Every structure is written in structure tokens, then in C-alpha cells.
N, C-alpha and C positions, 0 to 999 in steps of 0.2 A: 623675567619680571624686573621692572625697574621702579625707582622712586616715582610716586604719584600714580602708578597703575592701580586701577580699580579691580579688585579681586573678590572671589567668593570661595568659601571653604568647601572642600569636597568630602568632609567628614565632620562629625561632632567632636567637640572638646568640652565635655561636661564639667570638668574641673575649672574651666575658664568661662563657663556659661555661654559658650558659642555653639550654635546649632549648625547642622549641615545647610549650606547655602547662605550662611551669614556673609553679608557684604562689608568690605573694608577697603582701606587705601594703604598701599605700601608706603611707609615713611622712611625706611632705611634698608639698605642691603647689608646683611650681617656677614655673610660669607657666600660661597658658591651655591650652597644648598638651602640657605635660610634667609628670610626677610622679616622685618619688623612691620606688623600690620596694625593700623589703628581702626577700631570699630566704633562708629558713632550712631546715635539715634537720628530720627528724622529732623530734629532741631539742631543737629551738628554737635551735640554734646558727646564727647568720647566716653564710652563705658568700658573699653578694654583696649590695651596696647600689648600685643603679644608677639613673641618670636614664633614663626611657623615655617615648617619645611615647605619649600616650593612645591613638592610633590603632592601636598595636601591642599593646594590652591589652584584656582582656575582664573586666568586673566579674562575680564569681561571686555567685550568689544561693543562699540557704539556706532561703528561704520563698517561697510563691507570691506573685506580683504582686497588688497590691490593685486593679488595674484591672478594671473590669467588662467582660465580653465580650458 
């Protein structure tokens, strides 16, 4: 995962008010295993900016993979 990747959470973070499947944008790579993710509403207003382990995130894709099958 890199900066500006769109991601979704793979679990809930109740203490952060983030549900499973919450969509956000990676804004910083913190270390090999963690990124800082900004979560915004439909108007673009951020409601959470949280460090999250990459293993709890899924990168969303908006085009087909270029890999040959």
C-alpha cells in the first residue's frame, strides 16, 4: 500500500468509530507494517485519521489487473 491508495477496513475499530468495510485513503506510510489512513464522509469532510496495520486493510481496485491469466 502506498500514499493515495484507496483502502477499506477488514475489521471493525469500535473505539475509533470505524466499521468493517469503511473506506479511506492512505495519507502516509508510517513503517513497513502500518499506514496512516484518512476517512472522510461523502462531502469530503474527514472524520477520522488513524494509523492502521496493513493486514487490517484491503486496497480497492478501480480497473482490471494487468496480469495475464
